[in-house]
N, C-alpha and C positions, 0 to 999 in steps of 0.2 A: 375563180374566187374573186370577190370584189376587193380591190386594193384599199389600203388605209386612206389613200388620197380621196378615192370615191366615197368611202365611208364618212370621212370628215365633211366632204361636201354635202352629203345627204343629211347629216345631223345638223349642219349649219342651216340648211334649208328648212329644217323642222324646228328651228329656234322659236320659242314662244313669243307671242305678240305682247305689246305693252298693256298693262292693266287698263281696263275700260270700265266706266261707270254705267250704272243702269240696272245692275242686278240680273244680268242675262244668265239664264240657266241653260247650259249646253248639254245636249245628249251625247254621250260618249260610249265607246266600246270598252268594257272593263274585262280584264282577264288576270289570272294568276300566272306567275312564272311556271313554265313547264319543266318537268323532270326529263332530262335526257335519258337515253338508253343506258342500262347498267354497264354496257361494254362499248368500247370504241376500238378502232384499229388505225394504224398508221403504216405507211409504206416507205421503204428505204431501198436504195440501190445496193446490191450485193454482187459478189463474184464467186464462182465455183472454183474450189481448189482441190487438188488431189489429197487424199487422206494422209499419204506419206510419200516422200521422195528420198530414195536411198542411193548413195554413191557406192558402186560396187568396185572392190579393189582386191588384189591378191595379197595373201599373207606371206608370200615368198617373192624373191626377185628373179629375173631372168628374161630371156627373149620370148615374146608372144608366139606360140606355135600356131594358134588358130583363133579366129573370132567367129562365133557361130550365129551372131545376131546382127541386125542393122536397125537403124532408128525407125520407130513405129511398130516394130515386131511385138506381138503378144507372146509372153513366156509364162509357163506354169512353174509353180514352186518346184525346185529341184532340177529344172532344165539347165543344160550346160550353156553358159554365156560365152566363155573364153577359156583358153588353156595355155599355160606356159610350157615351153619345150621341156619335157620331163627327163631328158637324158641324164643330166648331172645328178638329179635327185634319185633316179633309179639306181645309178652306180653307188651313191652314198648308202642307200638302203640295203643293197646287196652286200656291201662291205660289212656293215654292222650286223647283218643277219649271219654272215660267216663267223664273225668274231664271237657273237653271242652263242652260236651253236657249239663252238669249242669250249667256251667257259662254262656253258650250261652242263656239258657232260662232266667236266671236272667238279662242278658244284654239286651235282647229283651224287658223285662218288664220295665227296667229303661229307655230304649230308648222311649217307649210309654209315660211314665210319663214325661220325659224331653220335649217331644213335646207339652205337656199341661202345662209346667212350674210347674210341681207338685213335682219336686225333686231338691235338692240342686245341683248347678253346680259342687261343689267339689266331691260329691258322684258319679255324672255321669262321671266325668273325670277319677275317679279311676276305674269305671266299664269298660270304654273304654280301659284304659291301661291294665287291667287284661285280658280282652277278647283278645286283640291283642297279648299279651305275650303267652297266652295258645294256641292261634291259630298257632303261629310260632313254639311252641314246638311240637304241633301235626304234623305240616308239616315236621319238621325235623325228627320226629320219622317215618313218612311214607316214607320219602326219604331214611332213613337208611335201612328200610325194603326192599325198591326197590333195594338199593345198595348191598344187599346180592346176587343179580344176576349179574354175569359178562358176558357181551355181547360183541360180536365182533364189533368194531367201523367201520370196512370196510371189504369187501370181500378179502380173501387171504388164505394163507397156514399157518398152525401152524408149526413153526420152532422148538419150544422146549416147553416141559411141565416140570415144576420144582417142583411141589408138588403133593401129592396124597390125596385121600379121608381120612378124619379124622385128618390131620395135622392142627395145630394151625398157623394162619397167622395174621400178623398185617397189618394195612393200608399201602398201597404203596409197599408192597412186590410183586415182579414179580411172577405171577402164570404161565404165558405162554408168548411166543413170537410169534407175528403174522407178516408175511411179505406181503407187498402189491404187487400183480402181475398184476394190471391193466395196468401197463407200467413198462419197465425196464430202468435202467440207464446204459450207457456204459462209463467207465472211462479210460482216456488215459493220460499219462504223456508226455508233449511236451518239447523238449529242448529249451533253450533261443533263439537260432538262428532261430528257426521256430516260436516260440511264438510271437516274435516281428513282424512277418508278418501276424498276425491274421486278419488284416483288408483286406487282399487279399483272405481269405478263402471264398468259396461260395458253395461248394458241399461236402457232407459227406456220406459215406456208410461203411458197415462192412460185413464181411464174416466169416464163420467157415468152413474150408475145410473138416473137418470130417463129417459135416452135408450136405453141398451142395456147389457147386462152384458159386452159385448165390450170387450177392451182394445185400444187403438190405439197404434201405435208413435209415438214422438216423438224428435226429434233434439236433442241437447245443443248449444247455441250458445255458452254462456259463463257465467261467474260474475262477480258484483261482487266486487272485491278488498277492500272495506271493509264491516264489519258495521254494521247499523243500531243504533239505541239499544236494541233488544231482543236484541242479540247474535245476529242472524240474517243470513245471507248470501243475497242475492237471486240465484237461479239461473234461467236462461232456456232454454227448449226451443222448437223449431219443430214445428208441427203442420200437416199437410196438410188443408185444409178439405174436400177431395174425399173423404176417408175417411168422413165422415158429414155430410150436408147440414144436420143439425140443430145442429151446433156453431155458436156465435156468440160474438163478443167480449163479455166481461163474465160469461160462464158459468163457474161453479165446476166443477172436475174433481178427481178423485183421481189423483195421480201416484205411480207405483211405480218405485222405483230398485233395481235388482239390483246387488249388489256382491260381490266376492270376500272371503271371510273371511280374516283374518290367522291365522297358525298358533297364536298364543297365545289366540285367541278360540274355538277349535274344540273344546275339551273340555267335556263335560257329564256329569252323573251324575243318577240318579233323585232326586227330592225326598226320598224316604224314606231316603236315605243321609245326609242332613244332620241334625245336631242342634246345639243351642246351649246353652251354660251361661254362668256368670258371667264366664268368661275369653274368650269369643268364639264363633266358628262353627267346627264340626269335622266330620270324618268318622272312622270307624274304619278304620284302615289295617291290612291283614293282613300278617303276617310269615311266609312259608312255612317258613323254616328253624326257627322256634320254634313255629309253629302258635298264635300269640297275636295279639292286636290291641292297638293303641295309638292314642291320639288324634292326629289330623293336622289342624292349623289350615288353613283354606281361606278364600279371598276369593271370594264369589259375586257374580254379576251379577243377571240377571233370568231368569224362567222362559222356556224355549223350548218346543218342541212335545212332546206326549205326556208331560207331567209331568216333564220333564227340566229341570235347572237348570244354567246355564252357570258354569263355574269359571274365574275369572280368574287365580288363582295358588294354589299349595299342592300340586298334583298333576301328575304326568306320565302319559303314555299307558300306561306299563307298570305303574303302581301297581295293586294289588288292594285293593278296599275292600268293606266290608259294606254291602249295599244293602237290608236289611230287618231289623226287630227291633232297631234300634240302641239303643232305650231299655232293653234287658235286659242290656247289656254294661257292663263296667268295664275300666279300664286294666290291661293285662297278662293279661286273661282268656284261657284256653286255649279254642280253638274248633276245630271240624271243618267244613271246607267241604262243602256238599251237592254233588250231582252237577254236572257241567259245565253251564253255562247254554247253552241252545240259541241258535243264531244269530238265530232269529226272536224270542227273548225278550230284547229289548234292555234292558240294565241289570238283568236278573234280576227283573223285576217280577212275573212269573207263576210 
C-alpha cells in the first residue's frame, strides 16, 4: 500500500500550474467517479480457543486412591479420571444401610397397625419422621461413595493433572483440567471504527497459512459490549475442528470479515485525478455547459484496488472530473474532452 507520505508527494507533484493567458484549450481525459463493489472484506489476526475449559474436582475429601489419566490424554464423557480411596465411605454407607434396614422393618409394622387404627397417631408420625431421616442419611452416604469417583463430564483432552496418587485433597480442589474439543472458538479484537459497522457484516472465514491456503468458514457467536483499554471489542466465532485436523487451541489464524459497503463509501477516483495545494485536496471538475474546469474540494480516505482512491465527500456519481494531466490546468481553463472512455478503461487511466 502507498503510504500517506508518498501519496502527499504525488499530489504535490500534480499541483496545478499558474494561470496562463492566450485562451489555450487543452484536451483532457474526463471520467465520472466509479462505484466500488457492493461488498468489501478486511482481515484481522485471531486466535483459536477451546470451547470450554473445566476444572475437575471431587465433591468429597480424602486421599487419592488412583489417577487414571495424564496430560494430553483424550477422555470420553463418563470415563474415570481419578478416584478417592473409598474405604471410609464404604463403611459409612454400610452402617446407614444396617440402621435403615432395622428401622424400615419397624416402620412397615407400624404402617400395618396404623391402617387398622391400632397405633397412636403420635407414635406413627414419629416412625414416619425417623424412617425419612434415616433414608436421607443412607442416600447421602451412597452419594458420597459414588462421589469418590471423578468422571469426565464431556469428551475432551486432559490439559493438566495437578495431584498424584496418595495426596490428600479437600472438596472443590482442582484435580485435573479438561478442555472441550467438540468445537473451537476463534477470538478477534475489532477496532471501534469497524465494530460500529457490525450490522453490515455477513460472511466470515479464517485461514492458517502454515497449514493450508484454504479459507474455512466460521460462525459469528457474539461481541463483547465493552471495549478494552485499547479500544478494541472482543468478537467470538465458532470453528468446526473437523474442517482441518491440524487446527489446535492457541493457534493464530487470519480472520476475514466480508461486509456490505455503505452508499457514501462507494465512490472512488483514480489517484491521478487528485492534487493538493495550500488550501487542501482537490480534483478538477468539468462543466459541460461552459467546457471549463474548476477546483472541487474533496475528502479522501485510503487507496483501494488498481490505483483508485476512495472519496468520502465532495463528489457525486454524476460529476465529471479530469483524470490525467491535472498539473497542467488552472481555474476556469477551457478544455476539450477526449473521446469517450471505454468501459474497460476504468477511470480513464489508459
